[in-house]
N, C-alpha and C positions, 0 to 999 in steps of 0.2 A: 748259307741257307737258313741258319737259325734266325737271322734278322727278319726273315719274311714270315716266320711261323708265329703269327699273332692271331688273336681272336678273329674268326671269319676268314682267315687266309689259309687255304688248304690246297693240296694238289689233287689231280685226278678227277676234276669235275665232269669231264666229257668222256665219250667213248673213244676207242682207238681210231675209229674211222673219222670221227669228227676232228680229232687233232690232225689227222692226215690231210683232210680236205681243207681245214682252216689255214694250214701252213704250206699248202701246195703253191706252186709258182703262180704269182698273181697275174703275170702276163705270159701265157703259154706261147712258145715260139712259133713262128710262121713255118708252115710246110714249104717245100720247094715250089709247089704250084702257087701257094699264096704269096710267097716272096716275089715270084715272077710277075704275077698280076699287079702287086703293089708297086713294084719297080717301074712297070710300064705306065703308071699314073704320073710319074715325074716328068716335068717339062724340060729337064736338063738345061736350066737357065744358064746363059753365058756369064752374067754377073749375078751369081746365085746369092740371094739374101740369106739362105740357110747356112752357107759356108761362112759368111761374115758374122753370123750370130753365134757360131761355135767358138768358144774360147780357145780351142786348140787348132782352129782353122782346117778341119778335115775337109777334103774336097768331096763334098756330099754328092754333087751331080755325077762325078766320075765313079765313085764306088757304087752308086745305084745303077749306073749304066753297065758296070761290070756284072752286077747281079742279073740285070736284064739280059745279058749275053751269056748267062750260065757260067759265070766265073766268080763264084763266091770267095774262093781263096785269094784271088787277085784283089777283090774288093776289100778283104780283110787286111791285106798288105797296105793298100791305100790308106786305110783307117789307122793301122798301127804305126805307120811312118810319122803320123802327126800325134797320135794318142795311143801309147803302148798299153794303156789301161782301158782301151776302147770297149772291151767286152763288158766290164763292170759298168762303165758309163752308159752303155746302151740299156742297162737295167735300171739304173738309179738316177740318171740325169733328169732334171725337170725339162724334158724336151718340149713340153707344151708351152714353156715360157722362153725357150731358146730357138733352136732351128725350126721346129714345127710351127711356132707362133708366126714366123715370118714367111712361111711357105706360100708361094703365090696362088696355090690352090684355094687359100682362104679368101682371096679377093673375088672368086667366083661363087662365094657362099657354099663351097664344098668343104669336105674334111681335108685337112692337110695330108700329105704323104706321110706314112707312118715311118719316119726316118729312124727312130729309136729301135723299132722292131727289125727293120732291115739291117741296121748296124749289128744287132745281135745275131741275126741269121748268118751274116758273113763271118763275124769273129768267131762264133761257135763252130762254124765249119772248119776253120783253120786250126783252132785249138784242139778240137776233137780229133783232127787228122794226125796231130803230133808232128806235123811238118814244120821244121824251124826255118823261117824265112829270113832271119837276120844272122849276119856273121860279123865277127870282130875284125877290125883292121889290125895291121901289124902292131905288136906290142910296143908301147912307147916307153915303158919303164917307169911311168908316173903312177903314184899311189894317191888315191882319193878316198877319204872317209865320208860316208853318207850316214847320217844319224837319223833314224826313223824310217821304218819300212812301210809307211802309208803311201798313198798315191803319188805325192811329191817325191819322196825318196826313191820309190821304185822307178819312176819316170827318169829321174836324174841318173840313177845307177845304170839303167839300161842304155841311155844315150851315151854316157861316158864309156861304157864297155864297147859300144859300137865303134868308138874312136880309138880303141886299143888301150885305154887306160885301165889299170887294175883298181877295182873297187872293193872296199870292205864295208859291208852294210851292217850297221849296229842297230839292234832292235831290243827294246826293253822287255817286250812280251815274248811268250813262247812261240807264237805264230806271227808270221808277217801279214801285212795288209792294212794295219791301222783300223780306221773306222769301217773300211770295206769288210773286214773280218769280224770286228767286235761291235760296231755301232749302227748297223742297218737292220731293218726289219727282216726276220727270217724268211718271210714269203717273197721278198725281193731277190734273194740270192740263195735259193735252195741248192741241194746236191753239191755242196762244198765248192761252189764255183769260184769263190775268191781264191782258194788255194790252187785250183786247177789253172787259173789265169796266171798266178804268181809262178807256178812251175814253168809255164811257157816263157814268161819274162826272163827268169833266171836261166833258161835253156840256152841263152846266147853264150854263157860262160864268162869267166873273168870276174865274177862277183862272189866274194866270200861272205858268208852270213854268220854273224855273231849274235845269237839270241841271248836274252837275259842281261843285256848291256844297257844300263840306265845312266844317262848323262847326269852328272852332278852327284852320283852315288859311287858306282864302281867304274865309271868312265869320266875322265877329265877332258874338257874342251881344250885346255892348254896343251895337254899331252897329245891329243889328236892333231892339233895344229903343228906341233913340233915333229910328229912322226909321219906326216903326210904332206903331199904337195898342195893339197886343197881339202877343204871340209865343206860339206853341204849339210845344213840343218833343216830337216823336215819333221819338226818335233810335234806338230799338232797342238792340241789344247789339252794339257794334262790335268787341269783342275775343273771343278764344277762350281758354278755360282751358287751362293747361299741365299736363302730367302730372307734371312735376318729377322725372323719373327718368332714369337713365343711358340713353343711346342715342336720346333723343328727337329729336336733330338728324340722325339717319342718313337717307340717301337712301331714300325709300320710306315715310317717316312723314309722313302728310298730315292736315291739318285736314279733317274730314268736311264741314263747311259750305262750304269753298272748293271741294272736289271736286264737291259737289252743284250749286253755282253754275255751275261749268264745264260740268257735264253738262246743266244746263237750257239753257245758251246754245249748246250744240253740236247743230245740227240732225241731223247724221249721226253717230249713236252709234257706228258702226263705227270712227270715228277716235279714240275715247277709249281710251287704254291702261288696262288693268286687270290685276291680278295673278292668278295661279292659286290661291294660298292667301292668304286675307284674314283679318286679325284686326281686329275693331272693338271699341274699348274704350269702354264706355258702355251705358246702359240706357234711354235716352229715345227720343222720336220720331225725332230726327236719327240716332241709332244704327240704328234700324230702317230708316229711309230709305236710308242708305248701304249697309247690309248687303244689303237686298233688291235695290237697284239694281246693286251690283257682281255679285251672283249673276246678274242678268238681263243683265249685260254679258258674261258668260261665265266668271266665276270658278268654279273647280271646288270649292273648299272655303271656306266663310265661317263664321267663328265670332264671335258677339257675346258679349263677356265683361263681366260686371258684378260689382262687389265685394260686393253685398248679395244678399238673397233675392228670390223672385218677388213677394212682397207689396210690396216697395219699388221695383220697376221703374216708371219714370215712363211708359213706353210703355203704351198702353191694351191691354186684353185682345185687342181686334180686331187691333191692330198686332202684338202678340206672335204671334198665330195666323198672320197674314200672313207674318211672318218664317219661322216654322217650316214652313209649307206651301210656302214658296218655297225650302226647302232650307237655311235658315240654322240653325246649331246655336247654341242659347243656353246659355251656361255661367254659373252663378251662384256666389256666395261665393268669388270669385277676384279678387285685386287685383294689378295689374301691379307688378313689382319692377324690371325693367330690360328694355330692348329690345336684343336681340342682333344683332350685325352681322358681316358678312364683307366685307372690302375696302371699307368705308364704306357698304355697302348693307344693308338689313334682311334678317335671316335667321330671326328668330323673336322671341317674347316670353316672358319668364319670369314666371310668376304664382305668388303664394302663396295657398294656401287660407285662407279667413277663417272666423271663427266670430262669432256674434252676442254682443255684450257686454250687460251689465246696463243700461247707459245708452242702449241703442238703437244704439250704434256697432258697429264691427267690430274684431276683433283677429286678427293673424296666428297661424296654428297651427304655423308652422315647417316645414310641408310645402310643397313647390313642384312645379311642372311647367312644361314648355315647349311652346308651340304654334309649329310652324314657320310662317313667313310671308314672303312677298316684298312685301307691302304692309300697312301698319298705319294705321288711321284713328282719329284722336282725336275722340270724340264725347261729351265729358264736360261739355258746356255752354258757353255764351257768357257774357261779362261786359260790363258797362257801362264805358265809358272816360270817367271824370269830367273828364279834361283838356280835353275838347271844350267844356265850359262855361266854361273859363278862370277869370278872377278876377271873374266876374259876381256872386258872392255867393249863387248858387243852392245851398241847403243839401242835403246828402245824408243819407240814413238808411241806415246800413250802406254798401253799395257803390252804391246807386242814388239817384235824385232823390227827395227827400221832397215829398209833395203832400198836400193835404187832400181832403175828400170831393168837392170840385168840381174837383179836379186843379190847384189853384193851388199854385205853388211859394212859396218864402220871399221871392221878389222880386216886387214889384208889376209888373203887366203881363206876367208870364211864367207860363204854364201848361205842364203836361207830362202825358204819358200813354203807355200801352203798356208794352213790356218794360223801358224805361229807368227806370221809377218803382218805388219800394219797394212791395212787395206785388203787383207785376205777376204775372199768372197764366201768362204765356208761351203764351197762346192767341190766335189770330187774332180770334175773336169778342169776347174780353175787351178786346183793344186797340181794336177798333171802338167798344165802349161807352165806353172812356176818351176817345177822340177826340170822341164825341158829347156826353158830359157836359161836357168842357172847352169845346166850342163853345157850348153853352147858357150856361155861366158867363161866357164872354167876351162873348156877346151881351148878357147882362144888365148886365155892367159897362159896355159901350159905349153902352148906351141908358138907363142910370139917370139 
């Protein structure tokens, strides 16, 4: 907390009611009547484009038809068979660029079926009921180590347990969930939903959890491979990219992902210090999450600055609109040159205007401007830390783990998936699919 306590950075700017309203569920759930009406809007397409657009291939028409026939738990089972983290995905997936974007309702210039909210309605119904729909097959006696309890690791562990394999889930942090627990905006996942969903996932049994187990420190990949029949790595991205500019070490310069994690773990938001004038450097989902949340914590001015144009922003159109309607100013074609300080504390950021180059890159124009700030958040992406795999021989492709179509690495008995692998899409739903594909491959290998 001391790192945040710089000039202009204080806690308790708002009233208790304002904090409650600002961090309430951004997408209130559908009522039973609303879900029924929305489900009846679906055309139940035979060759459904929404299903093809889903990375986990959920049978969308089927689960919506089940909702329409007053069978939400059956709908949830349809979802969970393909995506065991379907409750969280219903909350955080960019459905506007996946299933809902290709909904045929769009062709009639209507709004698409609200697939994400319908998925949430169904999965919430089953999780809240506590009814366990999955059972383990007969024990195979095979032991599998799953490293990392994010979406990929959870999906892999659950699928392997279904097949009767014994799974040990190794997680570095105190809580399971990965970015679902530590890296998403609080208003997207209120009421401790990430942990409630994990409780349901682990309810199948056969999964032993070991928290505080950090690969490369107190856990060795070689030892895991020797002591288990297979290993799955769902390591995520453990590092944060640096800006590489003057002033990056000033008091008040904060990694966005660290602050979001702290915010998620702080029940009383009035205790979290925030600046009056915020500059967020980056243009992705994390940049939007930190920008909107600092505004909701009471920051007066929040600017999100990106070095390219609107077409290159990684944040979805919906997220960009959320930022702007929350009072965040989005400034484009501006690259940070240096962070200015006074007395060792942040005072502002100097940016240089950029222009598009012929090769798709950017180049400085020589013109610059300064944005005053008492808090600066770095949100320019995370990176995989290859040191954690040690001298195991696991090959990399670029800066991430190389895998084949079945998510096998270059080392026998070791699979990997999620954000840590080359080609990873940095989406929760894509990580779930990786974990599922790897589990199927591991199962085939163990039963061949």
